[in-house]
C-alpha positions in Angstrom: -21.1 13.4 6.0 -23.0 14.1 2.9 -25.4 16.9 1.8 -28.2 17.5 -0.7 -31.1 15.3 -1.6 -31.0 12.2 -3.8 -33.1 9.1 -4.4 -33.9 7.2 -1.2 -32.5 9.8 1.2 -34.7 12.3 3.1 -33.7 15.9 3.8 -33.5 17.2 7.3 -31.2 20.2 7.9 -27.7 20.6 6.7 -25.1 20.6 9.4 -21.3 20.5 9.9 -20.2 17.0 10.8 -17.0 15.1 11.4 -17.6 11.3 11.2 -20.5 8.8 11.6 -22.0 6.9 14.4 -24.9 4.5 14.8 -27.1 4.7 17.9 -29.4 1.7 18.4 -32.7 1.5 20.2 -33.4 -0.5 23.3 -35.3 -3.7 23.1 -32.6 -5.4 21.1 -30.5 -8.2 22.7 -27.2 -7.7 24.3 -24.0 -9.5 23.6 -23.3 -11.9 26.4 -20.4 -11.4 28.9 -16.9 -12.3 27.9 -15.5 -15.8 28.3 -11.7 -16.0 28.5 -10.3 -19.4 27.6 -7.2 -20.8 29.3 -5.3 -20.0 26.2 -6.1 -16.4 26.5 -8.5 -16.2 23.6 -11.5 -13.9 24.3 -14.9 -15.2 23.1 -17.9 -13.0 23.0 -20.9 -15.3 22.9 -23.8 -13.7 20.9 -27.2 -13.5 22.5 -29.7 -16.1 21.6 -33.0 -15.2 19.9 -32.1 -11.9 18.4 -35.0 -10.9 16.2 -35.1 -7.0 16.2 -34.0 -6.3 12.6 -33.9 -3.0 10.7 -33.1 -1.4 7.4 -31.2 1.8 6.7 -32.9 5.1 5.6 -30.2 7.7 4.7 -30.8 11.3 5.7 -29.2 14.7 5.1 -27.3 15.6 8.2 -28.8 17.7 11.0 -27.0 19.1 14.1 -28.8 17.8 17.2 -26.6 19.3 19.9 -23.7 21.7 20.4 -22.7 22.5 23.9 -20.7 25.5 22.7 -24.1 27.2 22.1 -26.3 28.7 24.9 -29.2 26.8 23.4 -27.3 23.6 23.1 -30.2 21.4 21.8 -29.8 19.2 24.8 -30.6 18.8 28.5 -27.6 19.1 30.8 -27.8 16.1 33.2 -24.6 17.0 35.1 -21.2 18.6 34.5 -20.1 15.7 32.3 -23.4 14.5 30.7 -25.9 15.8 28.2 -29.2 14.2 27.1 -30.1 14.5 23.4 -33.5 13.8 21.8 -32.8 11.7 18.8 -36.3 10.3 17.9 -37.9 13.7 18.0 -35.5 15.1 15.4 -36.7 12.7 12.7 -39.5 13.8 10.5 -42.6 11.7 11.1 -42.9 11.3 7.4 -39.6 9.4 7.4 -40.2 7.3 10.6 -42.2 7.6 13.7 -40.3 7.3 17.0 -41.7 3.8 17.5 -40.4 2.7 14.1 -36.8 3.8 14.7 -34.5 0.9 15.7 -31.2 2.9 15.4 -29.9 6.2 14.3 -26.6 7.3 12.7 -25.0 10.2 14.6 -21.6 11.9 14.8 -19.8 12.8 18.0 -17.2 15.6 17.8 -15.1 16.8 20.7 -13.0 20.1 20.4 -9.6 20.1 22.2 -9.5 20.5 26.0 -6.9 20.8 28.6 -6.7 17.1 29.4 -6.9 13.7 27.7 -10.2 11.9 28.2 -13.0 10.0 26.4 -16.6 10.3 25.4 -19.3 7.6 25.7 -22.7 7.7 24.1 -25.3 5.5 25.7 -29.1 5.0 26.1 -30.7 8.0 27.7 -31.5 7.8 31.4 -29.9 4.4 31.8 -26.7 3.0 33.3 -23.6 4.0 31.3 -22.0 1.0 29.7 -18.3 0.2 29.8 -17.6 1.4 26.3 -16.1 4.5 24.7 -16.8 6.3 21.4 -13.8 8.6 21.0 -10.7 9.7 22.9 -10.3 13.4 23.5 -7.0 15.2 23.2 -5.7 18.7 24.1 -4.1 19.2 20.7 -6.8 18.5 18.2 -10.5 18.0 17.3 -11.6 14.4 17.4 -14.7 12.7 16.0 -15.8 9.1 15.7 -18.8 6.8 15.4 -20.6 4.5 17.9 -23.7 2.3 18.1 -25.7 2.7 21.4 -29.2 1.9 22.3 -31.8 4.7 22.6 -33.5 5.2 26.0 -37.1 4.5 26.3 -37.9 8.2 25.6 -35.9 8.2 22.4 -32.8 10.0 23.9 -29.1 9.3 24.2 -26.8 10.4 26.9 -23.4 11.7 25.9 -20.8 11.5 28.7 -17.5 13.3 28.5 -14.9 12.1 31.0 -13.1 15.4 30.9 -15.2 18.5 31.2 -15.6 20.0 27.8 -17.8 20.6 24.7 -19.3 18.0 22.4 -21.2 18.2 19.2 -23.8 15.6 18.1 -25.0 15.3 14.5 -27.6 13.0 13.0 -27.2 11.3 9.6 -29.5 8.3 9.1 -32.0 6.0 10.8 -32.5 2.3 10.9 -36.2 1.5 10.9 -37.7 -1.8 12.0 -38.2 -4.3 9.2 -38.5 -8.0 8.9 -37.5 -7.9 5.3 -36.7 -5.1 2.8 -35.4 -4.2 -0.6 -33.8 -0.8 0.1 -31.4 -0.4 3.1 -30.0 -3.9 3.5 -26.2 -4.2 4.0 -24.1 -6.2 1.6 -20.6 -6.9 2.9 -17.6 -7.0 0.6 -14.0 -7.8 1.4 -12.3 -4.5 2.4 -11.2 -3.0 -0.9 -9.0 0.0 -1.5 -10.8 2.0 -4.2 -8.6 5.1 -4.2 -5.1 6.2 -3.0 -3.9 9.5 -4.3 -0.4 8.6 -3.2 0.1 6.0 -5.9 1.6 6.8 -9.3 -1.6 5.5 -11.0 -3.8 8.0 -9.2 -5.1 10.5 -11.7 -5.4 13.3 -9.1 -2.3 13.1 -6.9 -2.5 15.2 -3.7 -5.5 17.4 -3.6 -5.2 21.1 -3.4 -7.1 23.1 -0.8 -10.8 22.6 -1.6 -9.9 20.0 -4.2 -12.3 17.3 -5.2 -11.8 13.6 -5.8 -14.6 12.0 -7.9 -15.0 8.3 -7.6 -17.4 5.9 -9.3 -19.2 3.1 -7.5 -16.8 0.2 -6.8 -17.0 -2.8 -9.1 -19.9 -5.0 -8.3 -22.0 -2.3 -6.5 -25.3 -1.8 -8.3 -26.1 1.7 -9.7 -29.2 2.1 -7.4 -27.2 1.4 -4.2 -28.4 3.9 -1.5 -25.1 4.2 0.5 -21.5 2.9 0.8 -19.6 1.9 3.9 -16.3 3.7 3.5 -13.2 4.2 5.6 -11.6 7.5 4.5 -8.1 8.4 5.5 -6.5 11.8 5.2 -2.7 11.7 4.8 -0.2 14.7 4.7 -2.9 17.4 5.1 -0.9 20.6 5.1 -3.4 22.7 7.2 -6.2 22.2 9.6 -9.6 21.4 8.0 -12.0 18.7 7.1 -13.1 16.4 4.3 -16.7 16.2 3.1 -18.4 13.4 1.1 -21.5 13.8 -1.1 -23.2 11.9 -4.0 -21.6 12.7 -7.3 -24.5 14.7 -8.7 -25.1 16.7 -5.5 -23.9 20.2 -4.7 -21.2 20.8 -2.2 -22.4 21.3 1.4 -20.8 22.5 4.7 -20.8 19.0 6.2 -17.7 16.9 6.9 -16.6 13.3 7.2 -13.5 13.8 9.3 -11.3 16.6 10.8 -7.6 17.0 10.3 -5.2 19.0 12.4 -2.7 20.1 9.8 0.2 18.0 11.1 0.0 15.6 8.1 -0.7 12.6 10.4 -3.0 10.0 9.0 -6.6 10.5 10.3 -9.3 7.9 9.4 -13.1 8.0 9.7 -15.6 5.3 8.9 -18.7 6.7 7.2 -22.0 5.5 5.8 -22.0 7.7 2.7 -25.1 8.1 0.5 -24.3 7.7 -3.2 -25.9 8.0 -6.6 -25.5 6.1 -9.9 -22.4 8.2 -10.7 -20.7 7.5 -7.4 -19.6 10.1 -4.9 -17.2 13.1 -4.4 -14.7 13.7 -1.6 -13.8 17.3 -1.1 -10.8 18.2 1.0 -10.9 21.7 2.5 -7.3 21.5 3.6 -5.8 19.5 0.8 -3.4 16.5 1.0 -3.7 12.8 0.1 -6.8 10.7 0.5 -7.1 7.0 0.8 -10.5 5.3 0.4 -11.4 1.8 1.4 -14.9 0.2 0.8 -16.4 -2.4 3.1 -19.8 -2.8 1.6 -23.0 -1.1 0.5 -26.6 -0.7 1.2 -29.2 -1.9 -1.3 -31.5 0.3 -3.4 -35.1 -0.2 -4.6 -34.2 -2.7 -7.3 -32.7 -5.2 -4.9 -34.4 -8.5 -3.8 -36.9 -8.3 -1.0 -35.3 -10.5 1.7 -34.3 -10.6 5.4 -30.6 -10.8 4.6 -28.5 -7.8 5.5 -30.8 -6.3 8.1 -29.2 -4.6 11.1 -29.7 -6.1 14.6 -28.9 -3.4 17.2 -27.6 -4.5 20.6 -26.8 -2.7 23.8 -23.1 -1.7 23.3 -20.8 -4.3 24.8 -17.1 -4.5 25.2 -15.8 -7.6 23.4 -12.1 -7.3 24.3 -9.7 -5.1 26.1 -6.2 -6.6 25.6 -5.0 -4.7 28.7 -7.3 -6.9 30.8 -7.3 -10.3 29.0 -5.3 -11.5 26.0 -2.2 -9.3 26.2 -1.0 -6.8 23.8 -1.5 -7.0 20.0 2.1 -7.2 18.9 3.7 -5.8 15.7 2.8 -8.1 12.8 0.4 -10.1 15.0 -3.3 -10.7 15.0 -6.1 -11.8 17.3 -9.5 -13.3 16.6 -12.9 -12.7 18.2 -16.1 -14.8 17.7 -19.1 -13.2 16.0 -22.8 -14.0 16.0 -23.6 -17.2 14.2 -26.1 -15.4 12.0 -24.0 -12.4 11.4 -22.4 -11.6 8.0 -20.9 -8.4 9.4 -20.5 -6.8 12.8 -20.5 -3.1 13.7 -17.7 -2.3 16.1 -15.8 0.6 17.6 -12.0 -0.1 17.4 -9.6 1.7 19.7 -5.8 1.5 19.5 -4.4 2.2 22.9 -0.9 3.4 23.6 0.4 2.5 20.2 4.1 1.6 19.9 4.6 3.8 16.8 2.7 5.3 13.9 0.9 2.5 12.0 -2.5 1.0 11.6 -4.9 -1.8 12.7 -6.9 -3.7 10.1 -10.1 -5.5 10.9 -11.3 -8.3 8.7 -13.1 -11.7 8.6 -11.2 -14.3 10.7 -9.5 -17.0 8.6 -9.3 -14.9 5.5 -6.3 -13.1 4.0 -5.7 -9.6 5.6 -6.8 -6.9 3.1 -4.4 -4.1 2.1 -6.6 -1.6 4.0 -6.7 0.1 7.4 -9.4 0.5 10.1 -7.7 2.8 12.7 -4.5 4.8 12.4 -2.4 5.7 15.4 0.0 8.5 14.5 2.8 8.4 17.1 4.1 6.5 20.1 1.6 6.4 22.9 -1.3 7.5 20.6 -4.8 6.4 21.6 -7.4 6.7 18.8 -10.7 5.1 17.9 -12.6 4.5 14.7 -16.0 2.9 13.9 -16.1 0.0 11.4 -18.4 -2.5 9.9 -16.4 -5.7 9.6 -17.3 -8.7 7.5 -17.4 -11.9 9.6 -16.5 -15.5 9.0 -17.7 -18.7 10.7 -14.7 -18.1 13.0 -15.6 -14.5 13.7 -13.5 -11.3 13.4 -9.7 -10.8 13.1 -7.6 -7.7 14.0 -4.0 -7.3 12.8 -1.6 -4.5 13.6 1.4 -3.2 11.7 2.9 -2.0 15.0 2.3 -3.1 18.5 -0.7 -1.7 20.4 -3.3 -2.5 23.0 -6.7 -3.0 21.5 -10.2 -2.3 22.7 -13.2 -3.5 20.7 -16.8 -2.6 21.5 -19.7 -4.1 19.6 -22.9 -2.3 18.6 -24.8 -4.9 16.6 -24.6 -7.1 13.5 -26.0 -7.5 10.0 -27.9 -10.7 9.3 -26.6 -13.2 6.8 -24.3 -16.2 6.4 -20.7 -15.7 7.5 -18.0 -16.4 5.1 -15.8 -19.5 5.3 -12.6 -19.3 7.3 -9.9 -21.0 5.3 -6.7 -19.6 6.8 -5.1 -21.0 10.0 -5.5 -19.0 13.2 -3.0 -16.1 13.3 0.1 -15.8 15.5 0.5 -13.0 18.0 3.9 -13.3 19.5 6.5 -10.6 20.3 9.8 -10.5 18.5 12.9 -8.6 19.5 13.1 -5.4 17.5 16.1 -5.1 15.2 17.8 -2.1 16.8 20.8 -0.2 15.4 22.8 1.7 18.1 25.0 4.0 16.2 27.6 6.2 18.0 30.9 7.9 18.1 33.7 7.5 20.7 31.3 8.0 23.5 29.8 4.6 22.6 33.1 2.8 21.8 33.6 1.8 25.5 30.9 -0.9 25.1 33.2 -2.7 22.7 36.2 -2.1 25.0 34.3 -3.9 27.8 32.6 -6.6 25.7 31.0 -8.2 28.8 28.7 -5.1 28.9 27.0 -6.4 25.7 25.1 -8.7 28.0 23.1 -5.7 29.3 21.5 -5.3 25.8 18.4 -7.4 26.5 15.1 -7.8 24.6 16.5 -6.5 21.3 18.1 -7.8 18.1 21.2 -5.6 18.4 23.2 -4.0 15.6 26.1 -2.1 17.2 28.1 0.5 15.3 30.5 2.8 17.1 33.5 4.6 15.7 35.7 7.3 17.1 35.4 10.8 15.5 32.1 10.0 13.8 29.8 12.9 12.9 26.1 12.9 12.2 25.8 13.9 8.5 28.7 16.3 7.7 32.1 14.6 6.8 33.6 12.9 9.9 37.0 13.9 11.3 40.1 11.9 11.4 40.5 10.1 14.8 43.7 10.8 16.6 43.3 7.5 18.4 42.6 5.1 15.4 44.0 7.2 12.6 40.8 6.4 10.7 38.2 8.8 9.3 34.9 6.9 9.9 31.8 7.1 7.8 29.0 9.3 9.1 26.0 8.2 11.2 23.8 8.6 8.1 26.1 6.4 6.1 26.3 3.9 8.9 22.5 3.6 8.9 22.2 3.4 5.1 24.9 0.6 4.9 23.4 -1.5 7.7 22.3 -4.8 6.1 18.6 -5.6 6.2 15.6 -3.9 7.6 15.7 -2.0 10.9 12.9 -1.3 13.5 14.6 1.2 15.8 17.6 3.5 15.4 19.3 4.7 18.6 21.5 7.8 18.0 24.4 8.3 20.3 26.6 10.6 18.2 26.9 14.3 17.6 29.6 14.9 20.1 31.9 16.0 17.2 29.2 18.3 15.8 30.0 21.6 17.5 27.8 24.7 17.1 26.2 23.4 13.9 22.6 23.9 13.0 21.4 20.4 13.8 18.3 20.7 11.5 19.9 19.2 8.4 21.6 16.5 10.5 18.3 15.5 12.2 16.5 15.4 8.9 19.2 13.4 7.2 19.3 10.9 10.1 15.5 10.5 10.1 15.3 10.1 6.3 18.0 7.4 6.4 16.3 5.5 9.3 12.9 5.6 7.5 14.6 4.3 4.3 15.7 1.3 6.3 12.1 0.7 7.6 12.7 2.0 11.1 9.5 3.1 12.8 11.3 4.9 15.6 14.5 7.0 16.0 15.5 7.3 19.7 17.9 10.3 20.1 20.0 10.4 23.2 20.7 13.8 24.7 24.4 14.9 25.2 26.4 14.8 28.4 27.6 18.3 29.1 30.2 17.7 31.8 33.2 18.0 29.5 36.7 19.1 30.6 36.6 21.8 27.9 34.3 24.7 28.7 33.8 25.3 25.0 32.9 21.6 24.5 30.4 21.7 27.3 28.8 24.8 25.8 28.6 23.0 22.4 26.7 20.1 24.0 24.4 22.4 25.8 23.6 24.0 22.5 22.9 20.6 21.0 20.6 19.8 23.8 18.8 23.1 23.4 18.3 22.6 19.7 17.0 19.0 19.8 13.5 19.6 21.3 13.0 22.6 19.1 13.7 20.6 16.0 11.9 17.4 16.9 8.3 18.3 16.8 5.4 15.9 16.2 4.5 17.8 13.0 7.6 16.8 11.0 9.0 14.0 13.1 6.3 11.9 14.8 8.7 8.9 14.7 11.5 10.6 16.7 11.7 10.5 20.5 14.3 12.2 22.8 15.8 9.9 25.5 17.3 12.2 28.2 20.5 10.2 28.8 22.3 13.4 30.0 19.8 13.9 32.9 19.7 10.2 33.7 23.5 9.9 34.0 24.3 13.4 35.3 24.8 12.4 39.0 26.9 9.3 38.1 30.5 10.5 37.5 31.6 6.9 38.0 30.1 6.1 34.7 32.6 8.3 32.9 36.3 9.0 32.9 36.1 12.5 31.4 32.4 13.5 31.6 31.4 12.0 28.2 33.5 8.8 27.5 32.2 5.9 29.5 33.9 3.7 32.0 33.2 0.0 32.5 30.2 0.8 34.7 29.0 3.4 32.2 29.1 0.8 29.4 26.8 -1.5 31.4 24.6 1.5 32.3 24.3 2.6 28.7 23.3 -0.8 27.4 20.8 -1.2 30.2 19.4 2.2 29.5 18.8 1.5 25.8 17.2 -1.9 26.7 14.8 -0.2 29.1 13.9 2.5 26.6 13.1 -0.1 23.9 11.0 -2.0 26.4 9.1 1.2 27.1 8.7 1.9 23.4 7.0 -1.5 23.0 5.1 -1.3 26.3 6.8 -4.5 27.5 8.1 -5.4 31.0 11.5 -3.9 31.8 14.4 -6.3 31.0 15.5 -6.3 34.7 14.6 -4.8 38.0 16.1 -1.5 39.2 18.0 -3.3 42.0 18.9 -7.0 42.3 15.9 -9.0 43.5 13.6 -6.0 43.2 10.3 -5.8 41.2 10.2 -5.6 37.4 8.0 -2.8 36.1 5.3 -4.0 33.6 5.0 -2.1 31.4 8.4 -0.5 31.5 8.7 3.3 31.5 11.4 5.6 30.1 14.2 5.0 32.7 14.8 8.7 33.4 11.3 8.8 34.8 12.6 6.8 37.8 16.3 7.6 37.9 19.6 5.8 37.3 20.0 2.1 38.1 22.4 2.0 41.1 24.5 -0.9 39.8 23.6 -2.0 36.3 26.6 -4.3 36.1 25.1 -6.5 38.9 21.8 -7.1 37.0 
């Protein structure tokens, strides 16, 4: 996280880190079990009589454990679990094991062959139903958590999938009934830097570039640390970001890891600072967004019991898959907070996101800030991030730009008076996505059989089909209509209003072209209209013309090569060609649809959109059959036998 020695921090050993976590000691109260009201609002009642308070003492980072090493710095409990001594790693001059109420650690998981999760919990105790980070086969992941220490001062780190894990220590919370230094002061989430904006003096950082930032307005010069959410955007290569006080030398530590795809990656950190602020160094380059959520006091602050940390046994506050239902695009949900809590430490996990976007956590009943707390990068992405969230007298709120399931685990709170909730409770209702289906003559049949429009369900449909249309290159003149239509790109750009999804069913007139410029032009046009997803249908190859069939095979070969997550995380391929291959009754020449095919295509698009939004399917597969919830891409099951009967 940070390196060097400054002011109220204590040096341990420099280490390479990738995020921040807080691990709390046992003896603190737990958050009570969930109470789900009839309206579906989840309430987490705080424990009564919570008195175990503590203050922050920032440390230079030290690596506690690394399972990639023979001497891992841990005890291997079983194939999935290691036990790590936390209390023994802290210099007795800083705090004795008995004084430590919580510790700040980092958990980092290298890529493995399977998706999974990591949970950090009190050593030698039952593993709680919480998670810290979600592992992936394609990238390094790191995140923070707050978990009680075992009686012997250890933590257990459980990895659901067998693989390596790295544990780094950054700070401790020591027992205190009152304090000057180390008390948390919450502030409304505030964006203090965004190198993407024209007013940013730095612009995108080069490799090993630095961004120097002063303390935010209102933060005293003797503050010991800031609570920051740092987001890397458009990083051109794998690497990491490090954070240090402004007057410290660069270290080998890191605040977050990036995979080089350019996807937004966020990490919440407790960053030691000095009077001149702090420095963010990007080893891979790219844009950096920095949000501040509060600070920890220095020696010149008032001696009081406000802003002390109350650690609790980690507890799951909500899992929308089990209780309230999905957090919809543009929606928000609220959760109660402790009555004496000015801020709550939580781990926020976006699960199976509908699209690239973000979730913002903030005090319930206040205006959502222009900041983010966790950033899913693509459809189906599951990603977690630690956050310290200011609370109101109505608790916490979580809003989402795109739809997602949400899991929130609580680790403790900071004492103080919650802010006043002045805004009405938020809405969280689904809305049909505005969906443009743009096509050529292979889509025209839908308008020739207008009754098939009834099979477009669950979407706000914009339909645009014209014979002889091409993707981006000038269209041909139709020998049926005598009209030269606009291109698919022009059709997208001239569609009135904002779009959510663009469905592409054209390209049948684009023979043996390099599709890369076509794909890029389509995606850029869709993004300019606000679309978060481009759904590209594969091409039917059963044409009467052998040369035409070969051209469509070439299109289908190129598409997956072009559409990679690196450049086009918002593009998905819908395999219409495979789905419809064994239904010749849906076509009259192998590509142009019959009446039955028109119903099938409309039904297919509707099911795909439902799958994109993790909603129930718009209809069963057969009349009277079950409705899948959530829906899946229809080619996963196979063609609907008789879509016109549904």
